[in-house]
N, CA, C and O atoms as CSV, one atom per row, in Angstrom:
chain,resi,resn,atom,element,x,y,z
A,1,UNK,N,N,100.443,116.683,89.487
A,1,UNK,CA,C,100.677,115.696,90.536
A,1,UNK,C,C,101.694,116.285,91.503
A,1,UNK,O,O,102.692,116.862,91.071
A,2,UNK,N,N,101.465,116.154,92.760
A,2,UNK,CA,C,102.383,116.711,93.737
A,2,UNK,C,C,103.471,115.709,94.114
A,2,UNK,O,O,103.459,114.557,93.679
A,3,UNK,N,N,104.403,116.174,94.927
A,3,UNK,CA,C,105.541,115.355,95.328
A,3,UNK,C,C,105.107,114.059,96.006
A,3,UNK,O,O,105.682,113.002,95.747
A,4,UNK,N,N,104.100,114.133,96.868
A,4,UNK,CA,C,103.614,112.945,97.569
A,4,UNK,C,C,103.074,111.914,96.581
A,4,UNK,O,O,103.362,110.724,96.707
A,5,UNK,N,N,102.301,112.361,95.611
A,5,UNK,CA,C,101.743,111.433,94.626
A,5,UNK,C,C,102.850,110.787,93.800
A,5,UNK,O,O,102.809,109.585,93.539
A,6,UNK,N,N,103.839,111.581,93.389
A,6,UNK,CA,C,104.966,111.018,92.647
A,6,UNK,C,C,105.699,109.990,93.501
A,6,UNK,O,O,106.091,108.933,93.006
A,7,UNK,N,N,105.882,110.299,94.779
A,7,UNK,CA,C,106.558,109.384,95.688
A,7,UNK,C,C,105.796,108.061,95.810
A,7,UNK,O,O,106.400,106.989,95.841
A,8,UNK,N,N,104.490,108.146,95.878
A,8,UNK,CA,C,103.669,106.939,95.960
A,8,UNK,C,C,103.819,106.110,94.692
A,8,UNK,O,O,103.936,104.886,94.763
A,9,UNK,N,N,103.817,106.761,93.537
A,9,UNK,CA,C,103.981,106.051,92.268
A,9,UNK,C,C,105.370,105.435,92.146
A,9,UNK,O,O,105.513,104.318,91.649
A,10,UNK,N,N,106.386,106.152,92.594
A,10,UNK,CA,C,107.752,105.621,92.571
A,10,UNK,C,C,107.830,104.369,93.445
A,10,UNK,O,O,108.401,103.357,93.037
A,11,UNK,N,N,107.259,104.439,94.638
A,11,UNK,CA,C,107.248,103.284,95.543
A,11,UNK,C,C,106.518,102.104,94.909
A,11,UNK,O,O,106.953,100.959,95.023
A,12,UNK,N,N,105.410,102.393,94.243
A,12,UNK,CA,C,104.620,101.343,93.590
A,12,UNK,C,C,105.424,100.662,92.480
A,12,UNK,O,O,105.445,99.435,92.395
A,13,UNK,N,N,106.080,101.449,91.636
A,13,UNK,CA,C,106.867,100.893,90.533
A,13,UNK,C,C,108.063,100.122,91.079
A,13,UNK,O,O,108.378,99.036,90.591
A,14,UNK,N,N,108.726,100.673,92.085
A,14,UNK,CA,C,109.861,99.979,92.706
A,14,UNK,C,C,109.418,98.633,93.276
A,14,UNK,O,O,110.099,97.622,93.104
A,15,UNK,N,N,108.290,98.631,93.947
A,15,UNK,CA,C,107.741,97.399,94.511
A,15,UNK,C,C,107.441,96.392,93.394
A,15,UNK,O,O,107.799,95.220,93.507
A,16,UNK,N,N,106.795,96.837,92.332
A,16,UNK,CA,C,106.450,95.938,91.223
A,16,UNK,C,C,107.698,95.340,90.573
A,16,UNK,O,O,107.730,94.151,90.257
A,17,UNK,N,N,108.708,96.158,90.379
A,17,UNK,CA,C,109.950,95.651,89.781
A,17,UNK,C,C,110.585,94.622,90.711
A,17,UNK,O,O,111.011,93.559,90.259
A,18,UNK,N,N,110.650,94.927,91.999
A,18,UNK,CA,C,111.239,93.979,92.955
A,18,UNK,C,C,110.447,92.674,93.032
A,18,UNK,O,O,111.033,91.603,93.190
A,19,UNK,N,N,109.132,92.756,92.924
A,19,UNK,CA,C,108.293,91.560,92.960
A,19,UNK,C,C,108.463,90.696,91.706
A,19,UNK,O,O,108.215,89.491,91.734
A,20,UNK,N,N,108.889,91.326,90.614
A,20,UNK,CA,C,109.040,90.615,89.335
A,20,UNK,C,C,110.477,90.699,88.829
A,20,UNK,O,O,110.717,90.742,87.623
A,21,UNK,N,N,111.420,90.720,89.751
A,21,UNK,CA,C,112.827,90.931,89.407
A,21,UNK,C,C,113.361,89.854,88.463
A,21,UNK,O,O,114.301,90.103,87.707
A,22,UNK,N,N,112.773,88.672,88.501
A,22,UNK,CA,C,113.234,87.600,87.607
A,22,UNK,C,C,113.062,87.974,86.141
A,22,UNK,O,O,113.782,87.452,85.289
A,23,UNK,N,N,112.132,88.860,85.829
A,23,UNK,CA,C,111.947,89.316,84.448
A,23,UNK,C,C,113.138,90.129,83.957
A,23,UNK,O,O,113.325,90.310,82.754
A,24,UNK,N,N,113.937,90.613,84.892
A,24,UNK,CA,C,115.046,91.495,84.565
A,24,UNK,C,C,116.400,90.795,84.633
A,24,UNK,O,O,117.434,91.462,84.693
A,25,UNK,N,N,116.412,89.470,84.625
A,25,UNK,CA,C,117.657,88.719,84.745
A,25,UNK,C,C,118.634,88.977,83.607
A,25,UNK,O,O,119.841,88.818,83.791
A,26,UNK,N,N,118.147,89.370,82.441
A,26,UNK,CA,C,119.020,89.631,81.293
A,26,UNK,C,C,119.758,90.961,81.408
A,26,UNK,O,O,120.626,91.267,80.590
A,27,UNK,N,N,119.414,91.746,82.422
A,27,UNK,CA,C,119.947,93.102,82.515
A,27,UNK,C,C,120.806,93.287,83.760
A,27,UNK,O,O,120.485,92.794,84.841
A,28,UNK,N,N,121.899,94.008,83.577
A,28,UNK,CA,C,122.810,94.291,84.682
A,28,UNK,C,C,122.238,95.343,85.614
A,28,UNK,O,O,122.365,95.251,86.834
A,29,UNK,N,N,121.595,96.359,85.007
A,29,UNK,CA,C,121.110,97.494,85.793
A,29,UNK,C,C,119.720,97.919,85.336
A,29,UNK,O,O,119.345,97.770,84.173
A,30,UNK,N,N,118.968,98.456,86.301
A,30,UNK,CA,C,117.631,99.006,86.060
A,30,UNK,C,C,117.604,100.392,86.697
A,30,UNK,O,O,117.977,100.558,87.858
A,31,UNK,N,N,117.159,101.385,85.926
A,31,UNK,CA,C,117.038,102.752,86.427
A,31,UNK,C,C,115.666,103.311,86.086
A,31,UNK,O,O,115.153,103.089,84.989
A,32,UNK,N,N,115.074,104.034,87.024
A,32,UNK,CA,C,113.900,104.851,86.748
A,32,UNK,C,C,114.399,106.262,86.484
A,32,UNK,O,O,115.329,106.729,87.142
A,33,UNK,N,N,113.780,106.946,85.518
A,33,UNK,CA,C,114.128,108.337,85.254
A,33,UNK,C,C,112.915,109.021,84.634
A,33,UNK,O,O,111.871,108.397,84.440
A,34,UNK,N,N,113.057,110.282,84.329
A,34,UNK,CA,C,111.993,110.990,83.635
A,34,UNK,C,C,111.018,111.688,84.556
A,34,UNK,O,O,111.315,111.963,85.718
A,35,UNK,N,N,109.833,111.973,84.005
A,35,UNK,CA,C,108.841,112.809,84.695
A,35,UNK,C,C,108.349,112.208,86.007
A,35,UNK,O,O,107.917,112.944,86.895
A,36,UNK,N,N,108.407,110.905,86.143
A,36,UNK,CA,C,107.975,110.273,87.392
A,36,UNK,C,C,108.799,110.769,88.576
A,36,UNK,O,O,108.296,110.848,89.696
A,37,UNK,N,N,110.058,111.103,88.330
A,37,UNK,CA,C,110.945,111.545,89.406
A,37,UNK,C,C,110.934,113.057,89.604
A,37,UNK,O,O,111.647,113.571,90.466
A,38,UNK,N,N,110.139,113.770,88.823
A,38,UNK,CA,C,110.091,115.223,88.906
A,38,UNK,C,C,108.839,115.676,89.646
A,38,UNK,O,O,107.723,115.310,89.276
A,39,UNK,N,N,109.027,116.466,90.684
A,39,UNK,CA,C,107.891,116.979,91.451
A,39,UNK,C,C,107.104,118.017,90.655
A,39,UNK,O,O,105.935,118.270,90.947
A,40,UNK,N,N,107.744,118.618,89.646
A,40,UNK,CA,C,107.093,119.673,88.878
A,40,UNK,C,C,106.239,119.141,87.733
A,40,UNK,O,O,105.497,119.910,87.122
A,41,UNK,N,N,106.322,117.873,87.431
A,41,UNK,CA,C,105.637,117.330,86.261
A,41,UNK,C,C,104.622,116.266,86.661
A,41,UNK,O,O,104.787,115.562,87.657
A,42,UNK,N,N,103.582,116.172,85.865
A,42,UNK,CA,C,102.611,115.089,86.005
A,42,UNK,C,C,103.038,113.961,85.073
A,42,UNK,O,O,102.965,114.107,83.852
A,43,UNK,N,N,103.473,112.865,85.619
A,43,UNK,CA,C,103.945,111.789,84.743
A,43,UNK,C,C,102.792,111.139,83.983
A,43,UNK,O,O,101.719,110.890,84.533
A,44,UNK,N,N,103.045,110.872,82.703
A,44,UNK,CA,C,102.061,110.143,81.912
A,44,UNK,C,C,102.630,108.813,81.426
A,44,UNK,O,O,101.955,108.041,80.745
A,45,UNK,N,N,103.889,108.563,81.794
A,45,UNK,CA,C,104.509,107.286,81.481
A,45,UNK,C,C,105.590,106.988,82.511
A,45,UNK,O,O,105.918,107.820,83.356
A,46,UNK,N,N,106.125,105.794,82.418
A,46,UNK,CA,C,107.218,105.376,83.288
A,46,UNK,C,C,108.424,105.129,82.404
A,46,UNK,O,O,108.395,104.273,81.519
A,47,UNK,N,N,109.481,105.883,82.649
A,47,UNK,CA,C,110.723,105.733,81.888
A,47,UNK,C,C,111.659,104.807,82.649
A,47,UNK,O,O,112.020,105.066,83.797
A,48,UNK,N,N,112.043,103.726,81.989
A,48,UNK,CA,C,112.940,102.742,82.594
A,48,UNK,C,C,114.123,102.536,81.665
A,48,UNK,O,O,113.949,102.269,80.476
A,49,UNK,N,N,115.323,102.659,82.209
A,49,UNK,CA,C,116.550,102.363,81.479
A,49,UNK,C,C,117.026,100.988,81.906
A,49,UNK,O,O,117.181,100.715,83.096
A,50,UNK,N,N,117.256,100.129,80.935
A,50,UNK,CA,C,117.779,98.782,81.176
A,50,UNK,C,C,119.135,98.669,80.494
A,50,UNK,O,O,119.273,98.998,79.315
A,51,UNK,N,N,120.127,98.206,81.232
A,51,UNK,CA,C,121.481,98.070,80.691
A,51,UNK,C,C,121.899,96.609,80.751
A,51,UNK,O,O,121.778,95.948,81.782
A,52,UNK,N,N,122.392,96.127,79.620
A,52,UNK,CA,C,122.839,94.739,79.524
A,52,UNK,C,C,124.303,94.697,79.118
A,52,UNK,O,O,124.818,95.652,78.538
A,53,UNK,N,N,124.972,93.591,79.423
A,53,UNK,CA,C,126.383,93.464,79.067
A,53,UNK,C,C,126.572,92.724,77.753
A,53,UNK,O,O,127.493,93.033,76.998
A,54,UNK,N,N,125.722,91.762,77.472
A,54,UNK,CA,C,125.871,90.984,76.242
A,54,UNK,C,C,124.493,90.728,75.637
A,54,UNK,O,O,123.583,90.239,76.305
A,55,UNK,N,N,124.364,91.069,74.364
A,55,UNK,CA,C,123.075,90.896,73.704
A,55,UNK,C,C,122.774,89.412,73.491
A,55,UNK,O,O,123.664,88.620,73.182
A,56,UNK,N,N,121.499,89.055,73.662
A,56,UNK,CA,C,121.023,87.708,73.357
A,56,UNK,C,C,119.568,87.806,72.931
A,56,UNK,O,O,118.918,88.827,73.153
A,57,UNK,N,N,119.065,86.763,72.329
A,57,UNK,CA,C,117.656,86.730,71.932
A,57,UNK,C,C,116.740,86.777,73.154
A,57,UNK,O,O,115.594,87.215,73.054
A,58,UNK,N,N,117.237,86.333,74.294
A,58,UNK,CA,C,116.447,86.399,75.532
A,58,UNK,C,C,116.071,87.832,75.884
A,58,UNK,O,O,115.014,88.072,76.466
A,59,UNK,N,N,116.921,88.775,75.538
A,59,UNK,CA,C,116.642,90.174,75.854
A,59,UNK,C,C,115.366,90.629,75.158
A,59,UNK,O,O,114.530,91.290,75.774
A,60,UNK,N,N,115.205,90.285,73.891
A,60,UNK,CA,C,114.001,90.671,73.141
A,60,UNK,C,C,112.761,90.051,73.787
A,60,UNK,O,O,111.753,90.728,73.983
A,61,UNK,N,N,112.841,88.775,74.111
A,61,UNK,CA,C,111.710,88.105,74.768
A,61,UNK,C,C,111.398,88.751,76.115
A,61,UNK,O,O,110.239,89.015,76.434
A,62,UNK,N,N,112.441,89.002,76.897
A,62,UNK,CA,C,112.255,89.621,78.213
A,62,UNK,C,C,111.639,91.007,78.093
A,62,UNK,O,O,110.775,91.370,78.892
A,63,UNK,N,N,112.072,91.785,77.106
A,63,UNK,CA,C,111.526,93.131,76.915
A,63,UNK,C,C,110.034,93.091,76.606
A,63,UNK,O,O,109.265,93.898,77.128
A,64,UNK,N,N,109.638,92.168,75.773
A,64,UNK,CA,C,108.209,92.037,75.451
A,64,UNK,C,C,107.388,91.693,76.691
A,64,UNK,O,O,106.305,92.240,76.900
A,65,UNK,N,N,107.905,90.792,77.502
A,65,UNK,CA,C,107.206,90.398,78.727
A,65,UNK,C,C,107.173,91.552,79.722
A,65,UNK,O,O,106.133,91.825,80.322
A,66,UNK,N,N,108.306,92.232,79.899
A,66,UNK,CA,C,108.382,93.373,80.816
A,66,UNK,C,C,107.393,94.448,80.386
A,66,UNK,O,O,106.639,94.970,81.207
A,67,UNK,N,N,107.398,94.772,79.112
A,67,UNK,CA,C,106.532,95.836,78.617
A,67,UNK,C,C,105.058,95.515,78.873
A,67,UNK,O,O,104.326,96.332,79.432
A,68,UNK,N,N,104.638,94.343,78.467
A,68,UNK,CA,C,103.218,94.017,78.626
A,68,UNK,C,C,102.833,93.855,80.095
A,68,UNK,O,O,101.754,94.290,80.497
A,69,UNK,N,N,103.679,93.251,80.885
A,69,UNK,CA,C,103.381,93.053,82.307
A,69,UNK,C,C,103.271,94.376,83.048
A,69,UNK,O,O,102.314,94.593,83.792
A,70,UNK,N,N,104.240,95.260,82.852
A,70,UNK,CA,C,104.258,96.496,83.621
A,70,UNK,C,C,103.244,97.511,83.139
A,70,UNK,O,O,102.765,98.318,83.936
A,71,UNK,N,N,102.905,97.497,81.879
A,71,UNK,CA,C,101.851,98.387,81.397
A,71,UNK,C,C,100.532,98.014,82.061
A,71,UNK,O,O,99.752,98.893,82.428
A,72,UNK,N,N,100.279,96.720,82.219
A,72,UNK,CA,C,99.045,96.265,82.865
A,72,UNK,C,C,99.067,96.511,84.374
A,72,UNK,O,O,98.068,96.948,84.945
A,73,UNK,N,N,100.189,96.236,85.013
A,73,UNK,CA,C,100.272,96.347,86.471
A,73,UNK,C,C,100.312,97.784,86.975
A,73,UNK,O,O,99.746,98.093,88.024
A,74,UNK,N,N,100.975,98.660,86.234
A,74,UNK,CA,C,101.186,100.020,86.720
A,74,UNK,C,C,100.077,100.984,86.340
A,74,UNK,O,O,99.845,101.972,87.037
A,75,UNK,N,N,99.395,100.708,85.249
A,75,UNK,CA,C,98.385,101.648,84.770
A,75,UNK,C,C,98.972,102.793,83.971
A,75,UNK,O,O,98.233,103.665,83.513
A,76,UNK,N,N,100.271,102.811,83.793
A,76,UNK,CA,C,100.960,103.828,83.007
A,76,UNK,C,C,101.525,103.192,81.737
A,76,UNK,O,O,101.749,101.984,81.676
A,77,UNK,N,N,101.748,104.031,80.732
A,77,UNK,CA,C,102.495,103.577,79.564
A,77,UNK,C,C,103.942,103.392,79.999
A,77,UNK,O,O,104.453,104.164,80.809
A,78,UNK,N,N,104.596,102.379,79.467
A,78,UNK,CA,C,105.977,102.086,79.816
A,78,UNK,C,C,106.880,102.487,78.649
A,78,UNK,O,O,106.631,102.106,77.505
A,79,UNK,N,N,107.916,103.249,78.941
A,79,UNK,CA,C,108.891,103.645,77.935
A,79,UNK,C,C,110.221,103.022,78.327
A,79,UNK,O,O,110.872,103.480,79.267
A,80,UNK,N,N,110.626,101.979,77.611
A,80,UNK,CA,C,111.865,101.270,77.906
A,80,UNK,C,C,112.988,101.790,77.020
A,80,UNK,O,O,112.853,101.850,75.798
A,81,UNK,N,N,114.087,102.161,77.645
A,81,UNK,CA,C,115.313,102.506,76.937
A,81,UNK,C,C,116.289,101.390,77.256
A,81,UNK,O,O,116.547,101.104,78.425
A,82,UNK,N,N,116.830,100.763,76.231
A,82,UNK,CA,C,117.695,99.603,76.424
A,82,UNK,C,C,119.043,99.885,75.770
A,82,UNK,O,O,119.126,100.161,74.574
A,83,UNK,N,N,120.088,99.812,76.576
A,83,UNK,CA,C,121.442,100.087,76.101
A,83,UNK,C,C,122.399,99.013,76.608
A,83,UNK,O,O,122.211,98.437,77.679
A,84,UNK,N,N,123.417,98.766,75.813
A,84,UNK,CA,C,124.498,97.921,76.313
A,84,UNK,C,C,125.356,98.774,77.247
A,84,UNK,O,O,125.233,99.999,77.270
A,85,UNK,N,N,126.210,98.129,78.003
A,85,UNK,CA,C,127.127,98.848,78.885
A,85,UNK,C,C,127.947,99.832,78.063
A,85,UNK,O,O,128.136,100.979,78.467
A,86,UNK,N,N,128.433,99.384,76.908
A,86,UNK,CA,C,129.248,100.244,76.046
A,86,UNK,C,C,128.445,101.402,75.467
A,86,UNK,O,O,128.948,102.524,75.399
A,87,UNK,N,N,127.218,101.153,75.052
A,87,UNK,CA,C,126.377,102.230,74.522
A,87,UNK,C,C,126.114,103.290,75.577
A,87,UNK,O,O,126.124,104.485,75.280
A,88,UNK,N,N,125.879,102.855,76.809
A,88,UNK,CA,C,125.651,103.825,77.880
A,88,UNK,C,C,126.899,104.679,78.080
A,88,UNK,O,O,126.796,105.893,78.258
A,89,UNK,N,N,128.067,104.061,78.054
A,89,UNK,CA,C,129.313,104.819,78.210
A,89,UNK,C,C,129.514,105.782,77.048
A,89,UNK,O,O,129.883,106.938,77.252
A,90,UNK,N,N,129.270,105.304,75.819
A,90,UNK,CA,C,129.468,106.134,74.624
A,90,UNK,C,C,128.526,107.331,74.579
A,90,UNK,O,O,128.912,108.413,74.137
A,91,UNK,N,N,127.302,107.139,75.032
A,91,UNK,CA,C,126.303,108.216,74.972
A,91,UNK,C,C,126.251,109.060,76.243
A,91,UNK,O,O,125.633,110.124,76.256
A,92,UNK,N,N,126.899,108.589,77.312
A,92,UNK,CA,C,126.825,109.270,78.615
A,92,UNK,C,C,125.372,109.471,79.050
A,92,UNK,O,O,125.017,110.519,79.590
A,93,UNK,N,N,124.546,108.467,78.811
A,93,UNK,CA,C,123.115,108.588,79.082
A,93,UNK,C,C,122.839,108.987,80.527
A,93,UNK,O,O,122.109,109.945,80.782
A,94,UNK,N,N,123.417,108.263,81.458
A,94,UNK,CA,C,123.176,108.560,82.875
A,94,UNK,C,C,123.740,109.932,83.269
A,94,UNK,O,O,123.119,110.669,84.035
A,95,UNK,N,N,124.883,110.254,82.754
A,95,UNK,CA,C,125.490,111.547,83.065
A,95,UNK,C,C,124.606,112.687,82.564
A,95,UNK,O,O,124.484,113.715,83.230
A,96,UNK,N,N,123.991,112.510,81.397
A,96,UNK,CA,C,123.116,113.544,80.839
A,96,UNK,C,C,121.823,113.711,81.643
A,96,UNK,O,O,121.137,114.725,81.511
A,97,UNK,N,N,121.494,112.728,82.466
A,97,UNK,CA,C,120.314,112.842,83.330
A,97,UNK,C,C,120.592,113.695,84.571
A,97,UNK,O,O,119.681,113.967,85.353
A,98,UNK,N,N,121.844,114.116,84.750
A,98,UNK,CA,C,122.228,114.971,85.879
A,98,UNK,C,C,121.793,114.396,87.223
A,98,UNK,O,O,121.233,115.106,88.058
A,99,UNK,N,N,122.048,113.137,87.420
A,99,UNK,CA,C,121.725,112.435,88.672
A,99,UNK,C,C,120.243,112.390,88.969
A,99,UNK,O,O,119.856,112.145,90.112
A,100,UNK,N,N,119.395,112.620,87.970
A,100,UNK,CA,C,117.936,112.560,88.169
A,100,UNK,C,C,117.441,111.193,87.725
A,100,UNK,O,O,116.675,111.058,86.771
A,101,UNK,N,N,117.904,110.196,88.446
A,101,UNK,CA,C,117.485,108.822,88.194
A,101,UNK,C,C,117.542,108.057,89.504
A,101,UNK,O,O,118.149,108.494,90.482
A,102,UNK,N,N,116.902,106.921,89.493
A,102,UNK,CA,C,116.871,106.055,90.662
A,102,UNK,C,C,117.317,104.671,90.230
A,102,UNK,O,O,116.656,104.030,89.413
A,103,UNK,N,N,118.437,104.205,90.774
A,103,UNK,CA,C,118.949,102.887,90.433
A,103,UNK,C,C,118.221,101.836,91.256
A,103,UNK,O,O,118.196,101.906,92.485
A,104,UNK,N,N,117.624,100.854,90.568
A,104,UNK,CA,C,116.879,99.793,91.250
A,104,UNK,C,C,117.623,98.467,91.251
A,104,UNK,O,O,117.330,97.579,92.051
A,105,UNK,N,N,118.579,98.344,90.356
A,105,UNK,CA,C,119.404,97.123,90.299
A,105,UNK,C,C,120.724,97.504,89.696
A,105,UNK,O,O,121.599,96.653,89.538
């Protein structure tokens, strides 16, 4: 997949997330990362990082809805990584991505 195709897919996923932003109310931040953002790779899934501040049962319900909705809408497999604010800090997840992510919320 070339850069233009990746850009089109990124725009499509960004649009879908913005259109369904209410599904992400349990999360402080949303990031796209992975092969979708790489011009050298053909993405076969969509990697999304979701960060929350306080765990609740709503998060599990929201994740199930997000997963099923976006897998159907995007045509790609969805890979959700879910971390608390503290877990992200402890693991330096974003830092390890070397700025190869796109913050959507």
